[in-house]
Backbone as CSV, one residue per row, in Angstrom:
resi,resn,N_x,N_y,N_z,CA_x,CA_y,CA_z,C_x,C_y,C_z
1,ALA,23.118,139.135,48.363,23.938,139.786,49.331,24.104,139.060,50.619
2,ALA,25.324,139.008,51.575,25.472,138.431,52.582,25.071,139.595,53.425
3,PHE,24.470,138.911,54.772,24.223,139.786,55.943,25.145,139.921,56.567
4,ILE,25.775,140.996,57.115,26.531,140.949,57.892,26.365,141.774,59.197
5,SER,26.530,141.062,60.534,25.797,141.708,61.773,26.793,142.631,62.221
6,ILE,26.509,143.932,62.632,27.109,144.975,63.245,26.367,145.050,64.596
7,GLN,27.529,145.129,65.692,27.042,145.295,66.987,27.779,146.400,67.576
8,ALA,26.754,147.205,68.562,27.156,148.280,69.051,27.397,147.859,70.675
9,PHE,27.552,146.819,70.942,27.748,146.355,72.493,28.414,145.286,72.168
10,PRO,29.393,145.202,73.479,30.374,143.958,73.535,30.004,142.189,73.046
11,ALA,30.476,141.609,72.437,30.311,140.528,72.032,31.461,139.386,72.256
12,LEU,30.956,138.125,72.562,32.213,137.044,72.668,32.584,136.814,71.247
13,LEU,33.894,136.638,71.110,34.472,136.302,69.981,34.396,134.511,69.515
14,ASP,33.824,134.284,68.389,33.662,133.064,67.905,34.556,132.450,67.072
15,LEU,35.579,132.037,67.742,36.946,131.338,67.432,37.038,129.860,67.604
16,PRO,37.701,129.233,66.778,38.071,127.900,67.041,38.695,127.816,68.710
17,GLN,38.102,126.625,69.276,38.754,126.631,70.465,40.175,126.410,70.969
18,ASP,40.732,125.889,69.858,42.314,125.689,70.046,43.066,126.865,69.801
19,LEU,42.453,128.025,69.480,43.277,129.292,69.302,43.297,130.024,70.575
20,GLU,44.550,130.864,70.516,45.027,131.537,71.697,45.302,132.697,71.128
21,VAL,44.312,133.745,71.388,44.548,135.022,70.920,45.720,135.957,71.747
22,SER,46.376,136.605,71.015,47.445,137.408,71.725,47.143,139.104,71.607
23,ALA,46.317,139.368,70.421,46.060,140.742,70.238,44.878,140.834,69.170
24,VAL,44.062,141.606,69.522,42.612,142.384,68.946,42.738,143.623,68.383
25,SER,41.930,143.618,67.141,41.896,145.097,67.086,40.139,145.146,66.155
26,CYS,39.714,146.240,66.382,38.275,146.430,65.734,38.372,147.968,64.770
27,GLY,37.959,147.616,63.521,37.768,148.797,62.678,36.122,149.000,62.825
28,SER,35.688,150.027,61.920,34.609,150.700,61.608,33.396,149.433,61.980
29,ARG,33.517,148.342,60.944,32.879,147.340,60.612,33.481,145.953,60.436
30,HIS,34.814,145.785,60.865,35.597,144.665,60.856,36.674,144.533,61.897
31,THR,36.968,143.000,62.224,37.603,142.600,63.374,38.851,141.752,63.016
32,ALA,40.065,142.072,63.698,41.209,141.298,63.291,41.738,140.666,64.720
33,VAL,42.151,139.626,64.583,42.961,138.957,65.643,44.352,138.424,65.397
34,ILE,45.169,138.169,66.436,46.537,137.713,65.887,46.401,136.455,66.965
35,THR,46.605,135.310,66.653,46.790,134.354,67.734,48.450,134.292,68.069
36,ARG,48.619,133.446,69.365,50.002,132.984,69.752,50.848,132.480,69.013
37,GLY,50.560,131.654,67.941,51.248,131.399,67.045,51.383,132.166,65.783
38,GLY,50.952,133.579,65.578,51.266,134.281,64.726,50.149,134.429,63.499
39,GLU,49.386,133.734,63.749,48.317,133.597,62.331,47.349,134.966,62.772
40,LEU,46.870,135.560,61.526,46.042,136.500,61.538,44.434,136.006,61.070
41,TYR,43.595,136.265,61.882,42.103,135.873,61.782,41.410,137.267,61.429
42,THR,40.613,137.271,60.247,39.587,138.745,60.112,38.273,138.232,59.831
43,TRP,37.380,139.274,60.020,35.964,138.970,60.000,35.337,140.202,59.776
44,GLY,34.171,140.175,59.334,33.015,141.557,59.109,33.031,141.974,57.562
45,TRP,32.923,143.475,57.595,32.691,143.832,56.401,33.911,144.132,55.657
46,GLY,33.899,143.398,54.362,35.430,143.380,53.503,35.027,144.178,52.112
47,LYS,34.005,145.155,52.176,34.013,145.849,50.522,35.309,146.180,50.091
48,TYR,36.271,146.440,50.933,37.426,147.329,50.464,38.585,146.370,50.685
49,GLY,38.692,145.075,50.813,39.422,144.187,50.874,40.202,144.080,52.165
50,GLN,39.711,145.172,53.176,40.300,145.141,54.404,40.592,143.989,55.030
51,LEU,39.828,142.839,54.760,39.972,141.672,55.507,41.063,140.609,55.287
52,GLY,41.910,141.257,54.013,42.995,140.608,53.464,43.097,139.170,52.987
53,HIS,41.781,138.774,52.266,41.518,137.194,51.822,41.772,137.536,50.233
54,GLY,41.880,138.437,49.689,42.356,138.702,48.267,40.976,138.856,47.712
55,ASN,39.936,139.276,48.212,38.788,139.560,47.646,37.943,140.751,48.517
56,ASN,36.960,140.851,47.901,35.746,141.904,48.918,34.747,141.299,49.349
57,ILE,34.678,140.134,50.079,33.759,139.243,50.568,33.600,139.535,52.108
58,SER,32.611,139.781,52.487,32.197,140.043,54.007,31.779,138.748,54.532
59,SER,32.383,138.614,55.866,31.941,137.134,56.505,32.074,137.479,57.903
60,ASP,30.798,136.802,58.514,30.562,136.903,59.913,31.195,135.722,60.765
61,GLN,32.019,134.874,60.102,32.987,133.936,60.589,34.593,134.201,60.565
62,ALA,35.082,134.288,61.581,36.650,134.421,61.480,37.440,133.542,60.620
63,CYS,38.176,134.086,59.758,38.995,133.372,58.887,40.507,133.422,58.738
64,ARG,41.269,132.553,58.735,42.853,132.733,58.643,42.988,133.501,57.378
65,VAL,43.837,134.483,57.272,44.592,135.079,56.260,45.592,134.470,55.546
66,GLU,45.418,133.313,54.584,46.086,132.502,54.093,47.465,133.027,53.576
67,HIS,47.382,134.170,53.125,48.541,134.659,52.146,49.578,134.922,53.352
68,LEU,49.527,135.263,54.264,50.540,135.343,55.277,51.326,133.746,55.718
69,VAL,50.421,132.896,55.782,50.818,131.457,56.020,51.587,131.047,54.527
70,ALA,51.120,131.374,53.526,51.666,131.092,52.200,53.368,131.706,51.917
71,GLN,53.246,132.740,52.682,54.487,133.703,52.390,55.543,133.232,53.485
72,GLY,54.910,132.616,54.452,55.917,132.070,55.591,56.057,133.580,56.497
73,LEU,55.095,134.099,56.795,54.799,135.276,57.497,54.040,135.212,58.983
74,ARG,54.997,135.693,59.879,54.315,135.761,61.367,53.538,137.078,61.695
75,ALA,52.421,137.138,61.789,51.736,138.373,62.284,52.349,138.618,63.758
76,GLU,52.575,140.147,64.204,52.992,140.566,65.523,52.240,141.420,65.798
77,GLU,51.793,142.528,65.271,50.723,143.390,65.617,49.628,143.501,64.691
78,VAL,48.542,144.133,64.759,47.475,144.650,64.193,46.858,145.781,64.490
79,VAL,46.478,146.726,63.556,45.780,147.868,63.916,44.890,147.824,62.759
80,CYS,43.346,148.028,63.000,42.330,148.115,62.049,42.048,149.611,62.088
81,GLY,41.842,150.231,61.038,41.196,151.540,60.651,39.677,151.448,60.387
82,PRO,39.121,152.508,59.886,37.632,152.425,59.422,37.662,151.439,58.424
83,TRP,38.351,151.581,57.345,38.425,150.562,56.066,39.802,150.121,55.698
84,THR,40.507,149.942,56.685,41.992,149.182,56.366,42.434,148.295,57.884
85,THR,43.393,147.602,57.425,44.017,146.636,58.449,45.523,146.903,58.210
86,TYR,46.301,147.346,59.111,47.639,147.133,59.088,48.254,146.222,60.050
87,ILE,49.316,145.456,59.468,49.957,144.266,60.310,51.480,144.544,60.279
88,ARG,51.875,144.032,61.497,53.371,144.491,61.250,53.807,142.541,61.302
89,VAL,54.522,142.331,60.447,54.840,140.732,60.157,56.490,140.605,60.468
90,LEU,56.551,139.422,60.699,58.278,138.862,60.996,58.166,137.582,59.892
91,GLU,59.297,137.336,59.041,59.606,136.352,58.320,59.986,134.909,59.346
92,ARG,59.378,133.578,59.131,59.106,132.692,60.065,60.468,131.959,59.996
């Protein structure tokens, strides 16, 4: 089983340097960010599929949600709940 760190204090986001973040939301055990280019990146506890990667895998590394890219969707807003992630998208 993968170890996922849970921090109860502020921490720097570990994202690729070329990404500019326009929005961030934290759930109880996962985080999501939207870049200025409209891409969604998620990481943390994924047991209920809340990371949006089509599986229940947890990850300490930010990963782009490829489904949105494949569907030609641009993420505009993100809100994380305890075990959910809601996003508002626009067609590109």
